[in-house]
C-alpha positions as CSV (number, residue, x, y, z in Angstrom):
1,M,-37.3,-81.4,137.6
2,G,-38.8,-82.9,134.4
3,Y,-37.2,-83.2,130.9
4,K,-38.2,-84.2,127.4
5,I,-35.0,-85.3,125.7
6,P,-34.5,-86.4,122.1
7,R,-33.7,-90.1,122.0
8,E,-30.2,-89.7,120.5
9,A,-29.3,-87.2,123.2
10,A,-30.8,-89.4,125.9
11,D,-28.7,-92.3,124.7
12,N,-25.6,-90.2,125.0
13,L,-26.7,-89.0,128.5
14,F,-27.2,-92.7,129.5
15,K,-23.7,-93.5,128.3
16,G,-22.4,-90.7,130.5
17,L,-24.2,-92.2,133.5
18,G,-22.6,-95.6,132.7
19,K,-19.2,-94.1,133.2
20,H,-20.0,-93.3,136.8
21,Y,-22.5,-96.0,137.8
22,E,-23.0,-99.7,137.3
23,I,-26.5,-99.9,135.9
24,F,-28.8,-102.8,136.6
25,A,-32.1,-103.3,134.7
26,P,-34.4,-106.0,133.5
27,K,-33.4,-107.4,130.1
28,V,-34.1,-110.4,128.0
29,F,-31.7,-113.3,128.3
30,S,-32.4,-115.3,125.1
31,G,-32.2,-119.1,125.3
32,E,-32.2,-119.1,129.2
33,G,-35.9,-119.7,129.7
34,C,-37.5,-123.0,130.7
35,F,-36.8,-124.3,127.1
36,S,-33.8,-123.8,124.9
37,D,-35.8,-121.6,122.5
38,T,-37.3,-119.3,125.1
39,G,-35.9,-116.4,126.9
40,I,-36.3,-115.0,130.4
41,I,-36.4,-111.4,131.8
42,R,-34.1,-110.9,134.7
43,Y,-31.7,-108.3,136.0
44,G,-28.3,-107.7,134.6
45,T,-25.9,-104.9,133.8
46,V,-26.8,-102.7,130.8
47,R,-24.9,-100.2,128.8
48,T,-27.7,-98.8,126.6
49,L,-31.3,-97.9,127.0
50,A,-32.1,-100.3,124.2
51,E,-31.1,-103.2,126.3
52,I,-33.7,-102.5,129.0
53,E,-37.0,-104.3,128.8
54,F,-39.6,-101.5,129.6
55,E,-42.7,-103.2,128.3
56,K,-42.9,-106.5,130.3
57,K,-42.5,-107.2,133.9
58,S,-39.3,-109.0,134.8
59,D,-39.6,-112.7,135.7
60,Y,-37.2,-112.2,138.5
61,S,-37.1,-109.2,140.9
62,F,-34.5,-106.5,141.3
63,K,-33.3,-107.9,144.6
64,E,-30.4,-109.9,143.1
65,A,-28.8,-106.5,142.3
66,L,-28.8,-105.6,146.0
67,L,-28.5,-109.1,147.5
68,P,-26.4,-111.4,145.2
69,I,-27.5,-115.0,144.9
70,N,-24.0,-116.0,146.1
71,E,-22.0,-113.4,148.2
72,T,-18.7,-113.8,149.8
73,C,-18.8,-112.4,153.3
74,L,-15.3,-113.0,154.4
75,Y,-12.0,-114.7,153.5
76,F,-10.2,-116.8,156.1
77,T,-6.8,-118.5,156.6
78,E,-5.5,-120.4,159.7
79,N,-5.0,-117.2,161.6
80,T,-6.7,-114.3,159.9
81,S,-10.0,-113.2,158.3
82,S,-10.8,-110.3,156.1
83,V,-14.0,-108.7,154.6
84,P,-14.1,-108.3,150.8
85,A,-13.9,-104.8,149.5
86,G,-17.1,-103.2,148.2
87,E,-17.8,-102.4,144.6
88,E,-15.9,-99.4,143.2
89,K,-18.8,-98.0,141.3
90,K,-22.1,-96.8,142.7
91,R,-25.2,-98.5,141.3
92,L,-28.4,-97.4,139.4
93,I,-31.2,-100.0,139.6
94,F,-34.2,-99.7,137.3
95,L,-37.4,-101.0,138.9
96,R,-41.2,-100.6,139.1
97,S,-43.4,-99.2,141.8
98,C,-44.2,-102.6,143.4
99,D,-40.4,-103.3,143.6
100,L,-39.7,-99.8,145.2
101,H,-42.2,-100.8,147.9
102,A,-40.4,-104.1,148.2
103,L,-37.2,-102.1,148.8
104,R,-38.9,-100.6,151.9
105,R,-39.5,-104.2,153.1
106,L,-35.8,-105.1,152.5
107,D,-34.7,-102.0,154.4
108,A,-36.9,-103.0,157.3
109,I,-35.5,-106.6,157.4
110,Y,-31.8,-105.7,157.0
111,L,-31.6,-102.3,158.6
112,E,-34.4,-101.9,161.1
113,N,-34.9,-105.4,162.5
114,G,-32.1,-105.5,165.0
115,P,-28.4,-104.9,164.2
116,E,-27.9,-103.5,160.7
117,D,-26.6,-105.9,158.0
118,F,-23.2,-104.6,157.1
119,Y,-23.1,-106.0,153.5
120,Y,-26.6,-104.9,152.6
121,K,-26.1,-101.4,154.1
122,R,-22.8,-100.9,152.3
123,R,-24.4,-101.7,148.9
124,R,-27.7,-99.9,149.7
125,E,-26.0,-96.6,150.6
126,R,-24.3,-96.6,147.2
127,T,-27.4,-97.3,145.1
128,L,-29.9,-95.0,143.4
129,F,-33.2,-96.1,142.0
130,V,-34.8,-95.4,138.7
131,L,-38.5,-95.8,138.4
132,M,-40.0,-97.5,135.4
133,G,-43.7,-96.6,134.8
134,C,-46.5,-99.1,134.3
135,P,-49.0,-97.6,131.8
136,E,-50.9,-100.9,131.9
137,T,-51.2,-103.6,134.5
138,C,-49.3,-106.9,134.1
139,D,-51.3,-110.2,134.0
140,T,-50.7,-111.6,137.5
141,G,-50.0,-108.5,139.6
142,F,-52.3,-107.2,142.3
143,C,-50.4,-104.1,143.4
144,V,-53.5,-101.9,143.5
145,S,-55.0,-104.2,146.1
146,M,-51.8,-104.0,148.2
147,G,-51.4,-100.2,147.9
148,T,-48.1,-100.5,146.1
149,A,-49.1,-99.4,142.6
150,Q,-47.9,-95.9,143.0
151,T,-44.8,-94.3,144.6
152,D,-42.8,-91.1,144.7
153,A,-39.8,-92.6,146.5
154,Y,-37.6,-92.7,143.4
155,D,-34.4,-90.8,142.5
156,L,-35.1,-90.7,138.7
157,Y,-38.1,-91.6,136.6
158,L,-37.7,-92.5,132.9
159,K,-40.2,-93.1,130.2
160,V,-38.8,-94.1,126.8
161,S,-40.0,-94.0,123.3
162,D,-38.3,-94.4,119.9
163,T,-38.1,-90.6,119.5
164,F,-38.0,-89.1,123.0
165,V,-37.2,-89.9,126.7
166,W,-39.1,-88.2,129.4
167,A,-37.4,-87.9,132.8
168,D,-38.2,-86.7,136.3
169,C,-35.0,-86.2,138.3
170,K,-35.3,-85.9,142.1
171,S,-31.8,-86.8,143.0
172,K,-29.3,-84.0,143.7
173,E,-26.6,-86.4,142.8
174,L,-28.0,-87.1,139.3
175,S,-29.2,-83.6,138.5
176,P,-25.8,-82.4,137.2
177,F,-26.1,-84.9,134.3
178,F,-29.3,-83.3,133.2
179,K,-28.2,-79.8,133.8
180,G,-25.2,-80.5,131.6
181,F,-27.5,-81.7,128.9
182,L,-29.5,-78.4,129.1
183,E,-26.3,-76.3,128.9
184,E,-25.4,-78.1,125.7
185,C,-28.8,-77.3,124.1
186,E,-29.6,-74.2,122.1
187,P,-31.4,-71.6,124.3
188,E,-34.9,-72.1,122.7
189,T,-34.5,-75.9,122.8
190,A,-33.5,-75.9,126.4
191,K,-36.7,-74.0,127.3
192,S,-38.8,-76.6,125.6
193,V,-37.2,-79.7,127.3
194,S,-37.8,-78.5,130.9
195,L,-41.3,-79.5,131.9
196,Q,-43.5,-81.4,134.4
197,V,-43.2,-85.2,134.0
198,E,-45.6,-87.5,135.9
199,P,-44.9,-91.3,136.2
200,E,-47.5,-93.7,134.8
201,F,-49.2,-96.1,137.2
202,P,-51.9,-98.7,136.8
203,K,-55.3,-97.8,138.2
204,S,-56.6,-101.3,138.2
205,N,-55.3,-104.9,137.9
206,K,-56.6,-108.0,136.2
207,E,-56.3,-109.7,139.6
208,S,-57.3,-108.4,143.0
209,V,-57.1,-109.6,146.6
210,T,-58.9,-108.9,149.8
211,L,-56.7,-109.2,152.9
212,P,-58.2,-111.0,155.9
213,V,-59.3,-108.5,158.5
214,S,-58.4,-110.8,161.4
215,F,-57.1,-114.3,162.0
216,S,-58.3,-117.1,164.3
217,D,-56.6,-120.2,165.5
218,D,-58.5,-122.2,163.0
219,I,-56.3,-120.8,160.2
220,L,-53.5,-123.2,161.2
221,S,-55.7,-126.2,160.4
222,H,-57.5,-124.9,157.3
223,P,-57.7,-127.6,154.6
224,I,-56.3,-125.3,152.0
225,W,-52.8,-125.9,153.3
226,E,-53.0,-129.7,152.8
227,A,-54.8,-129.3,149.4
228,Y,-52.1,-127.0,148.0
229,G,-49.3,-128.7,150.0
230,N,-50.1,-132.0,148.2
231,R,-49.4,-130.3,144.9
232,C,-46.3,-128.3,146.0
233,I,-43.0,-129.9,144.9
234,G,-40.8,-127.8,147.1
235,C,-38.8,-126.2,144.3
236,G,-38.6,-122.8,146.0
237,R,-39.1,-120.8,142.8
238,C,-41.8,-118.7,144.4
239,N,-39.2,-117.5,147.0
240,F,-36.5,-116.9,144.4
241,V,-38.6,-114.6,142.2
242,C,-40.2,-112.8,145.2
243,P,-38.7,-109.3,145.9
244,T,-39.3,-109.6,149.6
245,C,-38.1,-113.1,150.4
246,T,-34.7,-113.0,152.1
247,C,-34.0,-116.5,153.4
248,F,-30.4,-117.5,153.1
249,T,-27.9,-120.1,154.3
250,M,-24.2,-119.8,155.1
251,Q,-21.5,-122.0,153.4
252,D,-17.8,-122.3,154.3
253,I,-15.8,-123.1,151.1
254,H,-12.3,-124.6,151.8
255,Y,-9.7,-124.3,149.1
256,R,-8.2,-127.4,147.7
257,D,-4.6,-126.3,147.9
258,N,-5.0,-125.3,151.6
259,E,-7.9,-126.7,153.5
260,K,-7.4,-124.2,156.3
261,A,-8.1,-121.3,154.0
262,G,-11.2,-120.4,152.2
263,E,-14.3,-118.1,152.2
264,R,-17.6,-117.9,153.9
265,R,-20.5,-117.3,151.6
266,R,-24.1,-116.2,152.0
267,V,-26.3,-118.1,149.6
268,W,-30.0,-117.7,148.8
269,A,-32.2,-120.4,150.3
270,S,-35.9,-121.2,150.4
271,C,-38.3,-121.9,153.3
272,Q,-40.1,-124.3,150.9
273,V,-37.3,-126.8,150.3
274,D,-36.5,-129.9,152.2
275,G,-34.0,-129.4,155.0
276,Y,-34.3,-125.7,155.5
277,T,-35.7,-126.0,159.0
278,D,-33.7,-129.1,160.0
279,I,-31.9,-128.7,163.4
280,A,-29.5,-130.7,165.5
281,G,-31.0,-134.0,166.7
282,G,-32.7,-134.7,163.4
283,N,-35.7,-132.5,164.1
284,S,-37.4,-130.2,161.7
285,F,-39.9,-127.3,162.4
286,R,-41.9,-127.8,159.2
287,K,-41.8,-131.2,157.7
288,S,-44.7,-131.2,155.3
289,Q,-45.1,-129.0,152.2
290,G,-48.4,-127.8,153.6
291,D,-46.8,-126.5,156.8
292,R,-44.1,-124.7,154.7
293,L,-46.7,-123.2,152.4
294,R,-48.7,-122.0,155.4
295,F,-45.7,-120.4,157.0
296,K,-44.8,-118.5,153.8
297,A,-48.3,-117.3,153.1
298,L,-49.0,-116.2,156.7
299,H,-45.6,-114.5,157.0
300,K,-46.4,-112.4,154.0
301,I,-49.8,-111.2,155.1
302,R,-49.9,-111.5,158.9
303,D,-46.6,-112.1,160.8
304,F,-44.5,-109.4,159.1
305,E,-47.3,-106.9,159.6
306,K,-47.4,-107.6,163.3
307,R,-43.9,-106.2,163.6
308,F,-43.8,-103.5,160.9
309,D,-47.5,-102.5,160.5
310,Y,-47.7,-103.2,156.8
311,P,-47.8,-106.5,154.8
312,M,-44.7,-108.1,153.5
313,C,-46.3,-108.9,150.1
314,V,-46.3,-106.1,147.5
315,G,-48.5,-107.8,145.0
316,C,-46.0,-108.1,142.2
317,G,-47.6,-111.5,141.2
318,R,-44.3,-113.2,140.2
319,C,-45.0,-116.2,142.5
320,E,-48.3,-116.6,140.8
321,A,-46.7,-116.7,137.4
322,V,-43.7,-118.9,138.2
323,C,-45.2,-121.9,140.1
324,P,-44.9,-125.1,138.0
325,E,-47.9,-126.6,139.9
326,Y,-50.1,-123.5,139.4
327,I,-50.6,-122.9,143.1
328,S,-52.4,-119.6,143.4
329,Y,-51.2,-117.3,146.2
330,I,-54.0,-115.0,145.2
331,N,-56.6,-117.7,145.7
332,I,-55.1,-118.6,149.1
333,I,-55.4,-115.0,150.4
334,N,-59.0,-114.5,149.0
335,T,-60.1,-117.9,150.4
336,L,-58.9,-116.9,153.9
337,A,-60.6,-113.5,153.7
338,K,-63.9,-114.9,152.3
339,E,-64.2,-117.5,155.0
340,G,-63.4,-115.0,157.7
341,I,-60.5,-117.0,159.2
């Protein structure tokens, strides 16, 4: 059901949601960009609509609200181990269409690809998702090419202006908050605020890609891997901003006052950094940056699709924007498609 709500009333409604949910949304972190006088847009907890950055795409994806960068999986002592309790509050996460499609990829990886991941499932089942529209395309996104520019798989859609907030609520869990708002309105006002609300989606992007129709064995030795690999510095930033990259490593932390007690943590990792594929005996599956870049690119557009029937990449374009060496993932895909490899 759709609503058109005066901004002041919507702010109060949002505060009401905040009493029941921990709300995560993209917001500006001033002074935390690449330079001391620049900011960055990433996910954090918010208490007001004014804190949320609706106009610009976040530099980092929503996934850190579902998959913490550093997560304790268990505590251990000499003789016992225990799983940390889950969060008390449920969660609301604001995200865009491409990221909602990325959520489908995360679900496939953590819930459908063998045994379910306990920690992801526990948090996922207590999370609702709020769609943020995209009236205009971002600079580096290619979601239209990837078929991820539109979605109806949201619990709530919000469009915000200085005077009104438009909402489309699909969730039975969230509906009472809006019905309560209507009950507080004057009868004539209540009639005028209930209406059809359609999300805004981009119809075209500044960037576009053409996915290769098929792949040959020659793709493994294509010169593009060496060319871009020679420029790649292995920083892993492309992985960390990506909403579908899920590589992690495990760390056992031993407490100083008792070395037999501590905690096991799951920590984000990157397939592009040195040492990630090192194994016993001093061997490594992918030693050069070109090999690592090839693995990442082909996993996004070929290998994942072999298992799940759709590409892993959602075309958010964050990797394109964040690379310090200006390595173009878009150019890699289009080059492979153009040469028919």
